[in-house]
C-alpha positions, -999 to +999 in steps of 0.1 A: +236+092+622+230+075+652+251+089+684+272+067+703+281+078+737+287+049+758+322+033+757+331-003+762+364-014+764+382-052+769+416-065+763+425-092+741+461-113+742+478-115+705+464-147+697+428-135+702+431-107+685+447-122+652+417-146+656+393-115+656+410-101+627+408-135+604+372-138+614+367-097+601+384-108+571+367-136+564+328-123+570+344-086+547+340-065+576+373-035+576+357-015+608+366-031+637+341-010+659+315-023+638+326-059+636+329-059+679+293-041+677+274-066+655+290-093+675+282-083+706+243-077+698+239-102+676+265-127+680+272-135+645+280-117+612+269-129+579+286-125+546+264-127+518+280-138+481+257-117+459+271-123+428+237-140+417+221-108+424+239-088+402+236-111+374+199-113+377+199-071+376+223-073+344+199-098+328+170-073+337+185-046+325+193-060+293+159-074+287+146-039+297+167-023+271+157-048+243+114-042+254+120-006+250+138-014+215+106-036+209+082-009+220+098+021+200+099+000+167+065-012+173+054+025+176+072+035+146+062+011+122+032-004+137+042-040+141+066-063+163+086-094+148+070-127+165+112-138+170+115-108+190+084-116+215+101-148+218+135-136+227+120-115+252+095-142+265+129-165+267+153-138+289+121-136+311+123-175+319+159-171+325+156-143+347+129-163+365+147-193+366+177-172+380+157-157+406+141-186+418+176-201+426+186-171+444+154-175+465+157-211+472+194-208+482+183-173+508+156-194+521+180-219+534+204-194+554+194-198+590 
């Protein structure tokens, strides 16, 4: 962990303090020191909504599990169903489309 040995002190009135607390809440930061440090050094905080990324990760897990099951069946029986391959292709397309949408939205962040 990084050692911080310099102190910076300043005073706020009640309205300023409440405004700062609301802004902290908006970006989801609970640690006041972290928030003030970030604002002092960079001038802004970004709160990313990563629900879409979590959904893509979930789809990837589901697809990986299916692929493992298909591989196991192919190793056991020496064959695989065309429907299984088509299902896997469809799920891969869904994952790719969701990923492209997420990347496009992230590219617009300035």
